[in-house]
C-alpha positions in Angstrom: 16.1 -49.3 -8.4 15.5 -48.3 -4.8 15.6 -50.8 -2.0 11.9 -50.5 -1.2 11.1 -51.3 -4.8 13.4 -54.3 -4.8 11.7 -55.7 -1.7 8.2 -55.2 -3.1 9.0 -56.7 -6.5 10.3 -59.8 -4.8 7.1 -60.3 -2.8 4.8 -59.4 -5.7 6.7 -61.9 -8.0 6.0 -64.8 -5.7 2.5 -63.6 -5.0 2.0 -64.1 -8.8 3.2 -67.7 -8.2 0.3 -68.3 -5.7 2.4 -67.6 -2.6 0.9 -66.0 0.4 2.8 -62.9 1.6 3.3 -63.0 5.4 4.9 -60.4 7.6 8.3 -60.7 9.2 8.3 -62.5 12.5 10.0 -60.7 15.5 13.7 -60.8 15.3 13.9 -61.6 19.0 12.5 -65.0 20.0 10.8 -65.0 23.5 9.4 -68.5 23.8 11.9 -70.7 21.8 14.2 -72.6 24.1 16.6 -73.4 21.2 17.2 -69.9 19.8 17.6 -66.3 21.1 17.1 -64.7 17.7 15.6 -65.3 14.3 18.9 -66.1 12.5 17.4 -67.4 9.2 14.2 -66.9 7.3 13.0 -70.4 8.0 12.9 -70.0 11.8 9.3 -68.9 12.1 8.3 -72.0 9.9 10.2 -74.7 11.9 7.1 -76.3 13.2 5.9 -76.8 9.6 9.1 -78.4 8.5 9.0 -80.7 11.5 5.4 -81.6 10.7 4.1 -80.4 14.1 1.4 -78.1 12.6 -0.1 -77.2 9.3 0.7 -73.9 7.6 -2.0 -71.5 6.5 -0.8 -71.9 2.9 1.5 -74.5 1.3 3.3 -71.6 -0.5 4.6 -68.6 1.5 6.8 -65.6 0.8 8.2 -62.9 3.1 11.1 -60.6 4.0 12.4 -61.7 7.4 14.6 -59.5 9.6 17.4 -61.7 11.0 20.3 -61.4 13.4 23.5 -63.4 13.4 26.4 -62.9 15.7 28.2 -66.2 15.4 28.7 -69.0 12.9 30.0 -69.2 9.3 31.2 -65.7 8.1 29.2 -64.0 10.9 31.4 -63.6 13.8 30.6 -60.2 15.5 34.3 -59.1 15.5 34.5 -59.4 11.7 31.4 -57.3 10.9 32.6 -53.9 9.5 36.0 -55.3 8.4 34.5 -56.1 5.0 31.7 -54.6 3.0 29.2 -57.5 2.8 28.7 -59.2 6.2 26.2 -57.9 8.8 24.7 -58.6 12.2 21.1 -57.6 11.3 20.0 -58.3 7.7 16.9 -59.0 5.7 16.3 -62.4 4.2 13.9 -62.5 1.2 12.4 -66.0 1.0 9.9 -68.3 -0.7 8.7 -71.5 0.9 7.0 -74.6 -0.2 5.6 -77.0 2.4 5.2 -80.3 0.6 4.1 -78.5 -2.6 6.6 -77.7 -5.4 10.2 -78.8 -5.2 13.5 -78.3 -7.1 12.2 -77.6 -10.6 10.0 -74.7 -9.7 12.4 -73.3 -7.1 15.2 -73.2 -9.6 13.3 -71.9 -12.6 11.5 -69.2 -10.6 14.7 -68.0 -9.1 16.3 -67.6 -12.5 13.2 -65.9 -13.9 13.1 -63.3 -11.1 16.8 -62.5 -11.2 17.2 -62.3 -15.0 13.7 -61.2 -16.3 12.3 -59.1 -13.4 15.5 -57.7 -12.0 17.3 -57.8 -15.4 20.6 -59.2 -14.0 22.9 -60.2 -16.9 22.9 -64.0 -16.9 26.7 -64.0 -17.7 27.3 -62.5 -14.3 25.7 -65.4 -12.4 27.1 -68.7 -11.2 25.3 -71.5 -9.5 26.4 -74.3 -7.3 25.2 -77.8 -6.6 25.9 -80.3 -3.9 28.7 -82.7 -5.0 27.8 -85.4 -2.4 29.3 -86.6 0.9 31.0 -89.9 1.6 30.4 -89.3 5.3 26.6 -89.2 4.8 26.6 -91.7 1.9 25.1 -89.1 -0.4 25.9 -88.7 -4.1 25.9 -85.8 -6.4 22.6 -83.9 -6.5 22.0 -84.9 -10.1 18.4 -83.7 -10.1 19.5 -80.1 -9.4 22.4 -80.4 -11.8 20.2 -81.5 -14.7 17.7 -78.7 -14.0 20.5 -76.1 -14.0 22.1 -77.5 -17.2 18.8 -76.6 -19.0 19.3 -72.9 -17.9 23.0 -72.1 -17.7 26.2 -73.3 -19.5 27.9 -76.1 -17.6 31.0 -73.9 -17.0 28.9 -71.7 -14.8 28.0 -74.6 -12.5 30.2 -75.1 -9.5 30.3 -78.2 -7.3 30.2 -77.6 -3.6 30.9 -79.8 -0.6 28.9 -80.4 2.5 30.2 -77.2 4.2 28.9 -75.0 1.3 26.1 -76.9 -0.2 24.3 -78.9 2.5 22.0 -77.0 4.8 21.0 -78.2 8.3 18.6 -76.7 10.9 20.9 -78.0 13.7 22.6 -81.1 14.9 19.3 -82.9 14.4 16.2 -82.2 12.3 15.3 -81.4 8.7 18.1 -80.8 6.3 19.1 -81.2 2.7 21.3 -80.2 -0.3 21.2 -76.7 -1.6 22.0 -74.7 -4.7 23.5 -71.3 -4.3 23.4 -68.5 -6.8 26.4 -66.2 -6.9 26.9 -62.9 -8.7 30.1 -61.4 -10.1 30.0 -57.6 -10.0 33.6 -57.0 -10.9 34.8 -54.9 -13.7 35.3 -56.4 -17.2 39.0 -56.0 -16.8 39.0 -58.0 -13.5 36.8 -60.7 -15.0 39.3 -61.1 -17.9 42.1 -61.8 -15.4 40.3 -64.4 -13.3 37.1 -66.3 -14.2 34.3 -65.7 -11.7 33.8 -69.5 -11.0 37.3 -69.6 -9.4 36.2 -66.9 -6.8 32.9 -68.5 -5.8 32.9 -69.2 -2.0 36.4 -67.6 -1.8 35.2 -64.6 0.3 35.8 -62.2 -2.6 33.8 -58.9 -1.8 32.5 -58.7 -5.4 31.8 -62.3 -6.1 29.2 -63.1 -3.5 26.3 -65.5 -2.9 23.0 -63.7 -3.2 20.4 -66.6 -3.0 20.4 -70.0 -1.4 17.8 -72.6 -2.6 17.5 -75.3 0.1 15.9 -78.6 -0.8 14.6 -80.1 2.5 14.5 -83.8 1.9 16.2 -85.5 4.8 15.9 -85.7 8.6 19.2 -85.9 10.6 18.9 -88.3 13.6 20.8 -88.1 16.9 23.3 -90.7 15.7 24.1 -88.6 12.6 22.3 -90.8 10.1 19.9 -89.4 7.5 16.4 -90.6 6.7 14.1 -89.3 4.0 11.4 -86.8 5.0 7.8 -88.0 4.3 7.2 -84.6 2.5 9.8 -82.5 0.7 10.0 -78.8 1.2 11.6 -75.7 -0.3 13.4 -73.1 1.9 15.1 -70.2 0.1 16.9 -67.2 1.4 18.2 -64.2 -0.6 20.3 -61.6 1.2 18.4 -58.3 0.6 21.4 -56.1 1.2 23.6 -58.0 -1.3 20.8 -58.0 -3.9 20.5 -54.2 -3.5 24.3 -53.9 -4.1 24.0 -55.9 -7.3 21.0 -54.1 -8.6 22.2 -50.6 -7.7 25.6 -51.2 -9.4 27.6 -50.7 -6.2 30.8 -52.4 -5.0 29.7 -52.6 -1.4 26.5 -53.2 0.6 27.3 -50.0 2.5 27.2 -47.9 -0.8 23.5 -48.8 -1.3 20.5 -46.8 -0.2 20.1 -49.3 2.6 23.1 -47.9 4.4 23.9 -44.6 2.7 21.4 -42.4 4.7 22.9 -43.7 8.0 26.5 -43.2 6.8 25.7 -39.6 5.6 24.2 -38.8 9.0 27.2 -40.3 10.7 29.5 -38.1 8.7 27.6 -35.0 9.8 27.4 -36.1 13.5 31.0 -37.1 13.8 32.5 -34.6 11.3 34.2 -37.4 9.5 34.3 -38.6 5.9 33.6 -42.1 4.6 36.0 -43.4 2.0 39.3 -41.6 3.0 40.7 -43.7 5.9 40.4 -47.5 6.4 40.1 -47.1 10.2 37.4 -44.5 9.9 35.6 -46.5 7.2 35.5 -49.6 9.4 34.2 -47.6 12.4 31.4 -46.1 10.3 30.4 -49.5 8.9 30.4 -51.0 12.3 28.1 -48.3 13.7 25.8 -48.2 10.7 25.4 -52.0 10.9 25.1 -52.2 14.6 22.5 -49.5 15.1 20.1 -51.4 12.9 20.5 -54.6 14.9 20.1 -52.8 18.2 17.1 -50.6 17.2 15.2 -53.6 15.7 15.8 -55.7 18.8 14.6 -52.9 21.1 11.5 -52.4 18.9 10.9 -56.1 19.2 10.9 -55.9 23.0 14.5 -56.9 23.8 16.3 -54.4 26.0 20.1 -54.5 26.5 21.0 -56.4 29.7 23.7 -58.6 31.4 22.2 -62.0 30.4 20.9 -63.9 27.5 19.6 -62.1 24.4 19.9 -58.8 26.2 23.7 -59.4 26.7 24.1 -60.0 23.0 22.4 -56.7 22.2 24.4 -54.8 24.8 27.6 -56.3 23.3 26.7 -55.2 19.8 25.9 -51.7 20.9 29.1 -51.4 23.0 31.2 -52.5 20.1 29.7 -49.6 18.1 30.3 -47.1 20.9 33.9 -48.3 21.3 34.6 -47.8 17.5 33.2 -44.3 17.7 35.2 -43.6 20.9 38.5 -44.8 19.4 38.3 -43.9 15.7 35.7 -41.1 15.4 36.7 -39.3 18.7 33.2 -39.3 20.0 33.1 -38.8 23.8 29.4 -38.1 24.1 26.3 -40.2 23.1 25.6 -40.0 19.4 24.4 -43.3 18.1 20.8 -42.7 19.3 20.6 -39.9 16.8 20.7 -42.4 13.9 17.4 -44.0 15.0 15.4 -41.2 13.4 17.1 -41.8 10.0 16.6 -45.5 10.3 12.9 -45.1 11.2 12.2 -42.8 8.2 14.1 -45.2 5.9 12.6 -48.6 7.0 9.5 -47.6 9.0 7.1 -48.3 6.1 8.3 -51.9 5.7 8.7 -52.4 9.5 6.2 -50.1 11.3 7.4 -51.2 14.7 10.5 -48.9 14.2 8.3 -45.8 13.9 6.0 -46.8 16.7 8.9 -47.5 19.1 11.3 -44.8 17.9 11.3 -42.8 21.1 11.9 -45.9 23.2 14.8 -46.9 20.9 16.4 -43.5 21.2 16.0 -43.3 25.0 17.4 -46.8 25.6 20.4 -46.4 23.2 21.3 -43.0 24.6 21.3 -44.3 28.2 23.4 -47.3 27.2 25.8 -45.0 25.5 26.1 -42.8 28.6 26.6 -45.9 30.8 29.3 -47.4 28.6 31.2 -44.2 28.2 31.4 -44.0 32.0 32.7 -47.6 32.0 35.3 -46.6 29.5 36.4 -43.7 31.7 36.6 -46.0 34.7 38.4 -48.6 32.7 41.0 -46.1 31.6 41.8 -45.3 35.2 42.0 -49.0 36.1 44.2 -49.7 33.0 46.5 -46.8 34.2 46.9 -48.6 37.5 47.7 -51.9 35.8 50.4 -50.1 33.7 51.9 -48.5 36.7 52.1 -51.8 38.5 53.7 -53.6 35.5 57.3 -54.5 35.8 58.9 -54.5 32.4 57.0 -53.8 29.1 54.5 -56.7 28.9 51.2 -56.4 30.6 49.6 -59.5 32.2 46.9 -61.1 30.0 45.2 -62.2 33.2 44.9 -58.6 34.4 43.6 -57.5 31.0 41.0 -60.3 31.1 39.8 -59.1 34.6 39.4 -55.6 33.1 37.4 -57.2 30.2 35.4 -59.7 32.1 34.6 -57.7 35.3 34.3 -54.2 33.9 33.4 -54.7 30.3 36.5 -52.9 29.0 37.1 -53.9 25.4 40.3 -56.0 25.0 41.1 -54.4 21.6 41.0 -51.0 23.2 43.3 -52.2 26.0 45.8 -53.5 23.4 45.6 -50.2 21.4 46.3 -48.1 24.5 49.2 -50.3 25.5 50.8 -50.1 22.1 50.5 -46.3 22.2 52.3 -46.3 25.6 55.0 -48.6 24.4 53.7 -51.8 26.2 52.9 -55.2 24.9 49.9 -57.4 25.9 50.4 -61.0 26.8 47.8 -62.0 24.3 48.3 -65.8 24.8 47.6 -65.5 28.5 44.4 -63.5 27.7 43.3 -66.1 25.2 43.8 -68.9 27.8 41.6 -67.0 30.3 39.0 -66.3 27.7 38.9 -70.0 26.6 38.6 -71.2 30.1 35.6 -68.9 30.7 34.0 -70.0 27.4 34.6 -73.7 28.2 33.0 -73.2 31.6 30.0 -71.5 30.1 29.7 -74.1 27.3 29.9 -77.0 29.8 27.2 -75.4 32.0 24.7 -75.1 29.0 25.7 -78.1 26.9 22.7 -80.4 26.2 22.7 -83.7 24.3 19.3 -84.8 23.1 18.4 -88.3 21.8 16.0 -89.0 19.0 12.3 -88.8 19.7 10.7 -92.2 20.4 7.3 -91.8 18.7 4.5 -93.9 20.1 1.2 -92.1 19.3 0.1 -89.1 17.3 -0.5 -85.8 19.0 -4.2 -84.7 19.1 -5.1 -81.8 16.9 -6.3 -79.9 20.0 -3.6 -81.1 22.3 -4.0 -78.5 25.0 -7.1 -78.9 27.2 -5.8 -76.8 30.2 -8.2 -74.0 29.8 -11.0 -76.2 30.9 -9.3 -79.1 32.9 -6.6 -79.5 35.5 -6.4 -83.3 34.8 -7.1 -85.6 31.9 -6.5 -89.2 30.7 -3.8 -89.3 28.1 -1.0 -91.2 26.6 2.6 -90.5 25.7 2.9 -89.4 22.1 6.7 -89.2 22.0 9.6 -88.9 24.4 13.4 -88.5 24.4 16.3 -88.5 26.9 18.3 -85.3 27.4 21.7 -85.1 29.0 23.1 -82.0 30.6 25.5 -80.9 33.4 22.5 -81.0 35.7 21.9 -84.7 34.9 19.5 -86.7 32.8 15.9 -85.5 32.1 13.1 -86.9 29.9 11.2 -84.6 27.6 7.6 -86.0 27.2 5.0 -85.0 24.7 1.4 -86.2 25.5 -1.4 -86.9 23.1 -3.3 -84.2 25.0 -2.4 -82.3 28.1 -3.8 -79.9 30.8 -0.2 -78.5 31.4 0.3 -74.9 30.3 3.7 -74.5 28.6 5.9 -71.4 29.5 5.0 -68.5 27.3 3.9 -64.9 27.2 5.6 -64.3 30.5 3.7 -67.1 32.4 5.8 -69.9 33.8 5.1 -73.5 32.8 2.8 -75.7 34.9 4.0 -78.4 37.3 2.3 -81.5 38.5 2.5 -85.3 37.8 1.6 -88.2 35.6 -0.1 -91.1 37.4 -0.4 -94.7 36.0 -3.1 -97.2 36.7 -1.2 -98.6 39.7 -1.0 -95.1 41.3 2.7 -94.6 40.5 3.6 -91.0 39.9 6.2 -89.3 37.7 6.7 -85.6 38.7 6.5 -83.0 36.0 9.0 -80.3 37.0 8.4 -77.9 34.1 6.5 -77.4 30.9 7.7 -75.6 27.8 6.7 -75.2 24.1 9.1 -76.2 21.3 8.3 -76.0 17.6 4.6 -76.0 18.5 4.9 -79.1 20.8 4.1 -79.0 24.5 7.1 -80.6 26.2 6.9 -81.9 29.8 10.1 -82.3 31.8 10.5 -85.2 34.1 13.4 -87.1 35.8 11.9 -90.4 34.8 9.4 -92.1 32.6 6.2 -94.0 33.6 7.0 -97.7 34.1 5.1 -98.5 30.9 5.5 -95.5 28.4 2.8 -97.1 26.2 0.1 -97.2 28.8 -2.6 -94.7 29.5 -1.8 -92.2 32.3 -3.6 -89.4 34.1 -1.9 -86.0 33.7 -2.6 -83.8 36.8 -1.6 -80.1 37.2 -0.7 -78.8 40.7 -4.0 -76.9 41.4 -2.7 -74.6 44.1 0.2 -73.2 42.0 -2.1 -73.0 38.9 -4.7 -70.9 40.8 -2.0 -68.6 42.2 -0.4 -68.2 38.8 -3.8 -67.5 37.1 -4.6 -64.8 39.7 -1.3 -63.1 39.0 -1.8 -63.3 35.3 -5.2 -61.7 35.4 -3.7 -59.1 37.7 -1.1 -58.2 35.0 -4.0 -57.4 32.6 -5.8 -55.3 35.2 -2.4 -53.6 36.0 -1.8 -52.8 32.3 -5.3 -51.2 32.1 -4.8 -49.2 35.3 -1.4 -47.9 34.2 -2.9 -46.6 30.9 -5.7 -44.9 32.8 -3.5 -43.3 35.4 -0.3 -42.6 33.5 -1.6 -42.3 29.9 -2.2 -44.4 26.8 1.5 -44.1 25.9 2.0 -47.0 28.4 2.8 -50.3 26.6 3.8 -53.6 28.1 7.5 -54.3 27.6 7.8 -57.6 29.4 6.3 -59.6 32.2 6.9 -62.6 34.5 3.9 -64.4 36.0 4.6 -66.9 38.7 2.6 -68.4 41.6 4.2 -66.2 44.3 4.5 -62.9 42.5 4.2 -61.0 39.2 6.5 -58.6 37.4 5.4 -56.1 34.8 7.6 -53.9 32.6 6.1 -50.9 30.8 7.1 -47.8 28.8 6.9 -44.6 30.9 9.2 -41.5 30.9 9.4 -40.9 34.7 9.2 -42.5 38.1 5.7 -43.5 39.1 4.8 -41.3 42.1 3.6 -42.6 45.5 0.2 -41.0 44.8 0.0 -42.6 41.3 0.9 -46.1 42.7 -1.9 -45.7 45.3 -4.4 -44.8 42.6 -3.3 -47.7 40.4 -3.7 -50.1 43.4 -7.1 -48.6 44.2 -8.4 -49.0 40.6 -7.3 -52.7 40.4 -8.8 -53.6 43.8 -12.0 -51.9 42.8 -12.2 -54.2 39.7 -11.3 -57.2 41.9 -14.2 -56.3 44.2 -16.6 -55.9 41.2 -16.3 -59.6 40.6 -15.7 -59.2 36.9 -16.3 -62.4 35.0 -13.8 -63.8 32.4 -15.1 -63.2 28.8 -13.0 -65.4 26.5 -13.0 -65.7 22.8 -10.8 -68.6 22.0 -10.7 -68.4 18.3 -11.3 -64.9 16.8 -9.6 -63.3 13.8 -6.8 -61.0 14.7 -8.4 -58.1 12.8 -11.7 -58.5 14.6 -10.1 -58.7 18.0 -8.2 -55.5 17.4 -11.3 -53.8 16.1 -13.0 -54.7 19.4 -10.3 -52.9 21.3 -8.0 -55.8 22.2 -4.4 -54.7 23.0 -1.7 -56.5 20.9 1.8 -56.5 22.2 4.8 -55.5 20.1 7.4 -58.2 19.6 4.8 -61.0 19.8 3.9 -63.2 16.8 0.2 -63.5 16.2 -1.5 -65.9 13.8 -4.7 -65.2 11.8 -6.7 -66.7 14.6 -6.1 -65.4 18.2 -7.5 -65.8 21.7 -8.9 -62.6 23.3 -9.4 -62.2 27.1 -11.7 -59.5 28.6 -12.3 -58.5 32.2 -14.6 -55.5 32.1 -12.8 -52.8 30.0 -9.6 -54.7 30.0 -9.2 -56.7 26.7 -5.9 -58.2 25.5 -4.7 -60.9 23.1 -3.4 -63.6 25.4 -2.9 -67.4 25.4 -2.3 -67.7 29.1 -4.3 -69.0 32.1 -6.7 -66.7 33.9 -9.2 -66.8 36.7 -12.9 -67.2 36.0 -13.8 -64.1 38.1 -11.6 -61.3 39.4 -12.8 -62.0 43.0 -10.4 -65.0 42.9 -7.5 -62.6 43.0 -8.7 -61.5 46.5 -6.4 -58.4 46.7 -3.6 -56.7 44.8 -0.6 -55.1 46.4 2.4 -53.4 44.7 5.7 -54.3 46.4 8.2 -52.4 44.2 8.6 -49.9 41.4 11.9 -49.1 39.7 13.6 -48.3 36.5 14.7 -51.0 34.1 16.1 -48.8 31.4 15.6 -45.3 30.0 11.8 -45.0 29.5 11.1 -48.5 30.9 9.7 -48.9 34.5 9.0 -52.1 36.4 6.3 -52.9 38.9 6.4 -56.0 41.1 3.2 -57.1 42.9 1.5 -59.9 44.8 -2.1 -61.2 45.1 -4.1 -63.7 47.1 -2.3 -65.7 49.8 0.9 -63.7 49.2 -0.9 -60.5 50.2 -2.3 -62.2 53.3 1.3 -63.2 54.3 2.5 -59.6 53.5 -0.1 -58.0 55.7 0.6 -60.5 58.5 4.4 -59.7 58.3 3.7 -56.0 58.3 1.5 -56.3 61.4 4.3 -58.3 63.1 6.8 -55.6 62.3 4.5 -52.9 63.6 4.0 -54.8 66.9 7.8 -55.1 67.2 8.2 -51.3 66.6 5.6 -50.5 69.2 7.3 -52.7 71.7 10.6 -50.9 71.1 8.8 -47.6 71.6 7.4 -48.8 75.0 4.0 -49.5 73.4 3.4 -45.9 72.4 -0.2 -45.1 71.6 0.9 -43.2 68.5 4.0 -45.0 67.1 4.3 -42.6 64.1 4.5 -39.6 66.5 7.0 -41.4 68.7 9.3 -42.1 65.7 9.1 -38.5 64.6 10.1 -37.3 68.1 13.0 -39.7 68.0 14.1 -38.4 64.6 13.9 -34.8 65.8 16.0 -35.6 68.9 18.5 -37.5 66.8 18.9 -34.6 64.4 19.6 -32.2 67.4 22.2 -34.7 68.8 23.8 -35.1 65.4 24.3 -31.4 65.0 25.8 -31.2 68.5 28.2 -34.1 67.7 29.2 -32.5 64.4 30.0 -29.2 66.3 32.1 -31.0 68.9 34.0 -32.9 66.1 34.7 -29.6 64.3 36.0 -28.1 67.6 38.0 -31.2 68.2 39.5 -31.1 64.7 40.3 -27.4 65.1 42.1 -28.0 68.3 43.8 -31.0 66.8 44.9 -29.0 63.8 46.7 -26.5 66.1 48.5 -29.3 67.9 49.5 -31.1 64.7 50.9 -28.0 63.0 53.6 -27.9 65.7 54.5 -31.6 65.0 55.2 -31.2 61.3 58.9 -31.8 60.6 61.0 -31.5 57.5 62.6 -34.4 55.8 64.7 -33.7 52.7 62.8 -30.5 52.0 59.4 -32.1 52.6 57.0 -31.1 55.3 56.2 -34.5 56.9 53.7 -35.8 59.5 52.6 -39.4 60.3 50.2 -39.5 63.2 47.4 -41.5 64.8 44.3 -39.4 65.3 40.9 -39.9 66.8 38.6 -38.8 63.9 36.3 -40.4 61.4 37.2 -40.7 57.7 35.4 -37.4 56.8 37.1 -35.5 59.6 40.5 -36.8 58.6 40.0 -35.8 55.0 38.9 -32.3 56.0 41.9 -31.9 58.3 44.4 -33.1 55.7 43.2 -30.7 53.1 43.1 -27.8 55.6 46.7 -28.5 56.5 47.5 -28.8 52.8 46.2 -25.3 52.2 48.6 -23.9 54.9 51.8 -25.9 54.1 53.6 -26.5 50.8 55.4 -29.7 50.0 53.3 -31.6 52.5 53.3 -35.3 53.1 50.7 -36.6 55.6 49.8 -40.1 56.8 47.0 -40.4 59.4 45.9 -43.6 61.0 42.7 -44.2 63.0 40.7 -47.1 64.5 36.9 -47.2 64.3 34.6 -50.2 65.3 37.6 -52.5 65.4 38.7 -51.6 61.8 41.8 -49.7 60.8 42.0 -46.8 58.4 45.0 -45.1 56.8 44.7 -41.8 54.9 47.6 -40.3 52.9 47.7 -36.7 51.6 50.5 -35.4 49.3 50.7 -31.8 47.9 50.0 -32.0 44.1 53.3 -30.3 43.2 55.1 -32.7 45.5 53.4 -35.7 43.9 54.5 -34.5 40.4 58.1 -33.5 41.3 59.0 -36.5 43.5 56.9 -39.0 41.5 54.9 -39.9 44.7 51.5 -41.5 44.4 49.3 -41.6 47.5 47.2 -44.5 46.1 50.3 -46.7 45.6 51.6 -45.7 49.0 48.5 -46.6 51.0 48.2 -49.8 49.0 51.7 -50.9 50.1 51.2 -49.7 53.7 47.9 -51.5 53.8 49.7 -54.8 54.3 50.5 -53.7 57.9 46.8 -53.5 58.7 45.9 -56.6 56.6 44.0 -54.6 54.1 44.3 -52.6 51.0 43.1 -49.5 49.2 44.0 -46.9 46.7 43.0 -43.5 45.2 44.4 -40.5 43.5 48.1 -39.4 43.5 47.4 -36.6 46.0 44.9 -38.3 48.4 44.0 -42.0 49.0 42.8 -44.3 51.8 43.3 -47.9 52.8 41.1 -50.0 55.2 42.1 -53.1 57.1 41.1 -55.5 59.8 44.3 -55.2 62.0 44.3 -51.9 64.0 47.4 -52.9 65.9 49.3 -52.6 62.6 48.6 -48.8 62.4 51.8 -47.8 64.3 54.0 -49.9 62.0 52.5 -48.2 59.0 53.0 -44.8 60.5 56.7 -45.6 61.2 57.2 -46.9 57.6 55.8 -43.7 56.1 59.0 -41.7 56.4 60.9 -44.2 54.2 59.2 -42.8 51.1 61.1 -39.5 51.6 64.6 -40.9 52.2 
């Protein structure tokens, strides 16, 4: 049975049980402050479990793409080492929100596995929660009795809290679970050891395939449990493991989920899977990681140095490193797998096909960049080895190489072993732990329980129409972090727009009846609740307050948000309809817009884009808003939907003239409110991704005022020339002429100096030696040194010079001399640099050092001869 059929049979089975099939949510989460990635099937349904909103159906089924790089059995460094753990994986799930519970979940799971998928019942084991003294919970007898009706008791395993109690986090909905495990070992192996003894023992062929979670408790901040008002079902079945079982394979990587990728890898790298453990691990790592990276990019998350982007970059670099070390790949190759992945999974996940070119471009550029990093790291590691006394390399030095330059520590250790050195691993671990502790301390947040006072209104957000409203606090909680204590406040209704879709959250204040104000410093959305951040609470949290948004910041933000829509439209008109939004930031003082495009936007194109947008501003286009329209109807009307965004059945559509997009953000009522649009920067973000930064309104007025002031200053410097552009051109022409004259004089000077210096070269122990202070710049010194090197064999030169109060030492050593005498110009100038209070380095045959003590040059020159004695 092929994987596509396995997936569709699962969905159709639960559709027959009155479940609504919903699409996978994006794997990358953009507006969830608690998570970077969808790491479980239930993530897109959190708000339903918490009771913050109503689902479109009480029964839902889906196949959710997930990403895990930490936690139980999912540490990134372990992926590839075995045959059944992954970073990116699919989670098949069925959900009940206050509808059916344990009986249906258990019986349907068994029916699907044994009657639809035809899995032999004797190969299945189930587990139930044995209870927890810590939580004062007993054995899950309800689940136990239900399973006893289906399977012999010897196939029921009892699990502790670690294995059979599922929690959303430190707080929130949770409950006991029943796992279903499959034993795919040979009959001979089964005869030796019963399968029940290998359940949850990390055996590669006795694995969990389905987890049935019974959500019936809520975990409070103090650790106690209370019953949920409604009980829910949350199940998750690992798609890759299910395919392994149904396709009769011993490994996830032997299924048709991974085999096409592995076959392509074998061709590209001229390697064979299944003959060498190291090569097998490398191939598994790459096959797994390219899926995680490609899906993330397709969902709109580019590799970067922070947040979710850093995680994606780390995953990709691990794959590159394994190829570099074990498959001998020194050129980009992983990007070539995207085509295979797109053909294989593009039907189930169309975003892969639509974003294939972008995925290829970004991955290829990341590969090129990291391969350069590896080359640079190898040089730096060579320097560390040469400076090491003894045979143990400092863990601190290795950590600097890892932390500052991104050079993998396992590659460092491998190279050191090959060179006969050891790594001080303990010292490295100490450095790494200190860094992690600092990072953890900086981000650690402790949240109290919500104090619930009033219910939240069904239509809580009134900010499209009002900047202020009378309201009450619905709930609040205190949050402690390194930055201090804050209060998170949810109002029964609010005009504050929560951060989302690139737009920053509103600021403002709450005012009580006595005129006392509590400042709102930020607004975010969490699990469908609009959360206001404040340093204090109103004096009486139960009293009515007035919620007031800062009108000036809101107006500027709205102008910039509407400008991003006009910019998107203009880019597609000028550059082509291949342009798609890939990210944005909308603030009061400026806007940033990332988009797909294959080349730099020219000056003429930027001028045309600006012109088009300002024409639409001057046309005074009114806002046409459809607050609740079906997704399908909006798209049929021409609305642009963004990849990587999660849209419901009902959406909000925003139109200004021909510009129409799905958007929940704040906009102006008329484009004339933008006043004027000005692009301030255009640059590359990644391969195939460009970024435009721009300003509107008051910021443009300030920009033009500053430009005028600069122009007046330039005119004053030019003696108030009538035509400042012509005057600057004249200065540039005169400067070019003078520069050529100076270069000619320096060449003559160097030529004359060369003749003088040739007569000063002396012989020390068979080496032609000269240490001299010269009056040349760095480029002139280098040219002179190499000219002398062409005329003299066995040459050792050290030149010193002073320029603008700084000292410079340059050392040249003939290549044959560097080899035969084991001399290294880089090490020599580094040591001599102490005389000029500086440092430097370079290659064995030429290197430079700079310092802030010119009076030390003579001492350095005197010391040079000691290297030949």
